[in-house]
Backbone as JSON Lines, residues from 0, in Angstrom:
{"i":0,"aa":"R","n":[-14.36,277.87,85.62],"ca":[-13.21,277.78,84.73],"c":[-12.54,276.42,84.82]}
{"i":1,"aa":"A","n":[-12.48,275.85,86.01],"ca":[-11.84,274.55,86.16],"c":[-12.56,273.5,85.32]}
{"i":2,"aa":"E","n":[-13.87,273.56,85.29],"ca":[-14.63,272.6,84.49],"c":[-14.32,272.78,83.0]}
{"i":3,"aa":"A","n":[-14.14,274.0,82.58],"ca":[-13.82,274.26,81.17],"c":[-12.51,273.6,80.78]}
{"i":4,"aa":"L","n":[-11.61,273.49,81.73],"ca":[-10.31,272.91,81.44],"c":[-10.35,271.39,81.4]}
{"i":5,"aa":"T","n":[-11.31,270.77,82.08],"ca":[-11.3,269.32,82.19],"c":[-12.46,268.62,81.49]}
{"i":6,"aa":"A","n":[-13.56,269.31,81.29],"ca":[-14.75,268.68,80.69],"c":[-15.44,269.65,79.75]}
{"i":7,"aa":"P","n":[-14.92,269.82,78.53],"ca":[-15.45,270.85,77.63],"c":[-16.92,270.7,77.27]}
{"i":8,"aa":"E","n":[-17.4,269.48,77.08],"ca":[-18.82,269.32,76.71],"c":[-19.74,269.73,77.85]}
{"i":9,"aa":"A","n":[-19.41,269.28,79.06],"ca":[-20.21,269.67,80.23],"c":[-20.11,271.17,80.45]}
{"i":10,"aa":"A","n":[-18.93,271.72,80.26],"ca":[-18.75,273.16,80.44],"c":[-19.6,273.94,79.45]}
{"i":11,"aa":"A","n":[-19.68,273.45,78.22],"ca":[-20.5,274.14,77.22],"c":[-21.97,274.13,77.63]}
{"i":12,"aa":"R","n":[-22.44,272.99,78.15],"ca":[-23.84,272.92,78.63],"c":[-24.07,273.87,79.79]}
{"i":13,"aa":"H","n":[-23.13,273.87,80.74],"ca":[-23.29,274.74,81.9],"c":[-23.18,276.21,81.51]}
{"i":14,"aa":"L","n":[-22.36,276.49,80.51],"ca":[-22.26,277.86,80.02],"c":[-23.6,278.33,79.49]}
{"i":15,"aa":"E","n":[-24.25,277.49,78.71],"ca":[-25.56,277.86,78.17],"c":[-26.55,278.14,79.29]}
{"i":16,"aa":"E","n":[-26.53,277.3,80.32],"ca":[-27.44,277.5,81.45],"c":[-27.11,278.79,82.2]}
{"i":17,"aa":"A","n":[-25.83,279.0,82.49],"ca":[-25.41,280.18,83.25],"c":[-25.66,281.47,82.48]}
{"i":18,"aa":"V","n":[-25.32,281.47,81.22],"ca":[-25.5,282.67,80.42],"c":[-26.97,283.03,80.32]}
{"i":19,"aa":"G","n":[-27.83,282.03,80.3],"ca":[-29.27,282.29,80.27],"c":[-29.75,283.02,81.51]}
{"i":20,"aa":"L","n":[-29.02,282.89,82.61],"ca":[-29.4,283.56,83.86],"c":[-28.87,284.99,83.94]}
{"i":21,"aa":"L","n":[-27.85,285.3,83.18],"ca":[-27.27,286.65,83.22],"c":[-28.17,287.62,82.46]}
{"i":22,"aa":"T","n":[-28.43,288.76,83.07],"ca":[-29.28,289.74,82.41],"c":[-28.49,290.86,81.76]}
{"i":23,"aa":"D","n":[-27.28,291.1,82.24],"ca":[-26.46,292.17,81.67],"c":[-25.77,291.67,80.4]}
{"i":24,"aa":"P","n":[-25.98,292.33,79.27],"ca":[-25.39,291.87,78.01],"c":[-23.87,291.78,78.03]}
{"i":25,"aa":"A","n":[-23.21,292.72,78.69],"ca":[-21.75,292.69,78.76],"c":[-21.28,291.49,79.58]}
{"i":26,"aa":"E","n":[-21.95,291.21,80.69],"ca":[-21.59,290.04,81.51],"c":[-21.82,288.76,80.73]}
{"i":27,"aa":"R","n":[-22.88,288.71,79.98],"ca":[-23.19,287.53,79.17],"c":[-22.08,287.28,78.15]}
{"i":28,"aa":"A","n":[-21.68,288.31,77.45],"ca":[-20.62,288.17,76.45],"c":[-19.3,287.78,77.11]}
{"i":29,"aa":"E","n":[-18.98,288.4,78.25],"ca":[-17.74,288.08,78.95],"c":[-17.73,286.63,79.43]}
{"i":30,"aa":"A","n":[-18.87,286.11,79.85],"ca":[-18.94,284.72,80.31],"c":[-18.6,283.77,79.17]}
{"i":31,"aa":"V","n":[-19.11,284.02,78.01],"ca":[-18.8,283.19,76.84],"c":[-17.31,283.26,76.54]}
{"i":32,"aa":"L","n":[-16.76,284.46,76.54],"ca":[-15.35,284.64,76.21],"c":[-14.43,284.0,77.24]}
{"i":33,"aa":"E","n":[-14.76,284.13,78.51],"ca":[-13.89,283.57,79.55],"c":[-13.78,282.06,79.43]}
{"i":34,"aa":"L","n":[-14.88,281.41,79.2],"ca":[-14.85,279.96,79.08],"c":[-14.07,279.53,77.85]}
{"i":35,"aa":"C","n":[-14.25,280.21,76.76],"ca":[-13.51,279.89,75.53],"c":[-12.02,280.12,75.72]}
{"i":36,"aa":"N","n":[-11.66,281.21,76.4],"ca":[-10.25,281.5,76.64],"c":[-9.62,280.44,77.53]}
{"i":37,"aa":"A","n":[-10.36,279.94,78.51],"ca":[-9.83,278.89,79.38],"c":[-9.47,277.66,78.56]}
{"i":38,"aa":"H","n":[-10.28,277.32,77.58],"ca":[-10.0,276.17,76.71],"c":[-8.73,276.39,75.91]}
{"i":39,"aa":"V","n":[-8.59,277.57,75.36],"ca":[-7.42,277.85,74.53],"c":[-6.16,277.76,75.37]}
{"i":40,"aa":"L","n":[-6.16,278.34,76.56],"ca":[-4.98,278.32,77.41],"c":[-4.6,276.91,77.82]}
{"i":41,"aa":"R","n":[-5.57,276.09,78.09],"ca":[-5.32,274.74,78.58],"c":[-4.85,273.8,77.46]}
{"i":42,"aa":"Q","n":[-5.4,273.93,76.27],"ca":[-5.22,272.9,75.26],"c":[-4.06,273.11,74.3]}
{"i":43,"aa":"G","n":[-3.6,274.32,74.13],"ca":[-2.45,274.54,73.27],"c":[-2.62,274.05,71.85]}
{"i":44,"aa":"D","n":[-1.97,272.92,71.49],"ca":[-1.92,272.42,70.12],"c":[-3.27,272.0,69.54]}
{"i":45,"aa":"C","n":[-4.13,271.44,70.36],"ca":[-5.38,270.88,69.82],"c":[-6.55,271.82,70.05]}
{"i":46,"aa":"V","n":[-6.33,273.09,69.85],"ca":[-7.36,274.1,70.11],"c":[-8.61,273.85,69.28]}
{"i":47,"aa":"E","n":[-8.47,273.48,68.03],"ca":[-9.65,273.35,67.17],"c":[-10.63,272.31,67.68]}
{"i":48,"aa":"S","n":[-10.17,271.12,68.02],"ca":[-11.09,270.08,68.49],"c":[-11.7,270.43,69.83]}
{"i":49,"aa":"V","n":[-10.95,271.08,70.68],"ca":[-11.46,271.45,72.0],"c":[-12.45,272.59,71.9]}
{"i":50,"aa":"M","n":[-12.23,273.49,70.97],"ca":[-13.1,274.66,70.84],"c":[-14.43,274.32,70.18]}
{"i":51,"aa":"R","n":[-14.52,273.21,69.48],"ca":[-15.74,272.91,68.73],"c":[-17.01,272.94,69.59]}
{"i":52,"aa":"P","n":[-17.07,272.24,70.75],"ca":[-18.3,272.31,71.55],"c":[-18.59,273.72,72.05]}
{"i":53,"aa":"L","n":[-17.54,274.42,72.47],"ca":[-17.75,275.77,72.98],"c":[-18.09,276.75,71.89]}
{"i":54,"aa":"R","n":[-17.52,276.54,70.71],"ca":[-17.83,277.44,69.61],"c":[-19.32,277.36,69.28]}
{"i":55,"aa":"G","n":[-19.88,276.16,69.34],"ca":[-21.32,276.01,69.12],"c":[-22.12,276.77,70.16]}
{"i":56,"aa":"A","n":[-21.72,276.64,71.43],"ca":[-22.41,277.36,72.5],"c":[-22.23,278.86,72.32]}
{"i":57,"aa":"A","n":[-21.03,279.27,71.97],"ca":[-20.77,280.7,71.77],"c":[-21.61,281.24,70.63]}
{"i":58,"aa":"W","n":[-21.75,280.44,69.59],"ca":[-22.54,280.9,68.45],"c":[-24.0,281.07,68.84]}
{"i":59,"aa":"R","n":[-24.56,280.07,69.53],"ca":[-25.97,280.14,69.93],"c":[-26.23,281.27,70.92]}
{"i":60,"aa":"L","n":[-25.35,281.39,71.91],"ca":[-25.56,282.39,72.95],"c":[-25.02,283.75,72.55]}
{"i":61,"aa":"G","n":[-23.93,283.71,71.81],"ca":[-23.22,284.93,71.52],"c":[-23.9,285.84,70.53]}
{"i":62,"aa":"E","n":[-24.72,285.28,69.67],"ca":[-25.37,286.11,68.66],"c":[-26.19,287.22,69.32]}
{"i":63,"aa":"Q","n":[-27.03,286.86,70.27],"ca":[-27.84,287.87,70.95],"c":[-26.97,288.72,71.87]}
{"i":64,"aa":"A","n":[-26.02,288.1,72.58],"ca":[-25.14,288.85,73.47],"c":[-24.36,289.89,72.67]}
{"i":65,"aa":"E","n":[-23.92,289.48,71.48],"ca":[-23.16,290.39,70.63],"c":[-24.01,291.6,70.23]}
{"i":66,"aa":"L","n":[-25.25,291.35,69.89],"ca":[-26.15,292.44,69.49],"c":[-26.45,293.37,70.66]}
{"i":67,"aa":"D","n":[-26.57,292.79,71.87],"ca":[-26.97,293.57,73.04],"c":[-25.81,294.26,73.74]}
{"i":68,"aa":"C","n":[-24.61,293.74,73.58],"ca":[-23.46,294.23,74.36],"c":[-23.07,295.64,73.93]}
{"i":69,"aa":"P","n":[-22.93,296.56,74.9],"ca":[-22.58,297.93,74.57],"c":[-21.09,298.13,74.28]}
{"i":70,"aa":"D","n":[-20.25,297.18,74.65],"ca":[-18.8,297.33,74.51],"c":[-18.34,296.79,73.15]}
{"i":71,"aa":"P","n":[-17.85,297.66,72.26],"ca":[-17.45,297.2,70.92],"c":[-16.29,296.2,70.95]}
{"i":72,"aa":"D","n":[-15.37,296.33,71.91],"ca":[-14.25,295.4,72.01],"c":[-14.75,294.0,72.37]}
{"i":73,"aa":"V","n":[-15.67,293.92,73.31],"ca":[-16.23,292.62,73.7],"c":[-17.01,292.02,72.53]}
{"i":74,"aa":"R","n":[-17.76,292.83,71.82],"ca":[-18.5,292.33,70.65],"c":[-17.56,291.73,69.62]}
{"i":75,"aa":"L","n":[-16.46,292.42,69.36],"ca":[-15.49,291.94,68.37],"c":[-14.85,290.63,68.82]}
{"i":76,"aa":"R","n":[-14.47,290.54,70.09],"ca":[-13.87,289.31,70.62],"c":[-14.86,288.16,70.56]}
{"i":77,"aa":"L","n":[-16.1,288.43,70.89],"ca":[-17.12,287.38,70.85],"c":[-17.35,286.89,69.42]}
{"i":78,"aa":"R","n":[-17.38,287.81,68.49],"ca":[-17.55,287.44,67.08],"c":[-16.37,286.58,66.61]}
{"i":79,"aa":"A","n":[-15.16,286.91,67.05],"ca":[-13.98,286.15,66.65],"c":[-14.02,284.72,67.17]}
{"i":80,"aa":"V","n":[-14.55,284.53,68.38],"ca":[-14.65,283.18,68.95],"c":[-15.75,282.39,68.26]}
{"i":81,"aa":"A","n":[-16.9,283.01,68.09],"ca":[-18.05,282.3,67.53],"c":[-17.92,282.05,66.03]}
{"i":82,"aa":"H","n":[-17.23,282.94,65.33],"ca":[-17.11,282.83,63.87],"c":[-15.64,283.02,63.47]}
{"i":83,"aa":"P","n":[-14.78,282.06,63.76],"ca":[-13.36,282.22,63.42],"c":[-13.17,282.36,61.91]}
{"i":84,"aa":"G","n":[-12.23,283.19,61.55],"ca":[-11.93,283.38,60.14],"c":[-12.82,284.37,59.42]}
{"i":85,"aa":"V","n":[-13.77,284.96,60.15],"ca":[-14.68,285.93,59.52],"c":[-14.19,287.31,59.83]}
């Protein structure tokens, strides 16, 4: 989480690597959400520019995690992060 607050591009890369190692769909979805939430909390006003790298990672990783995740609340939250405004 600390990396997500200070180095969003590196955090997005590490997220992709870490999520690839998780086998549980719910854990995978939660990992994407936690990192995105850390960015939002840290950045306040400039959320859009900070979220861009993570949104790309969330979209790539989250699509399968969303399909596999058994928790409907987590699926909805993941969809909201990966596809804002939808």
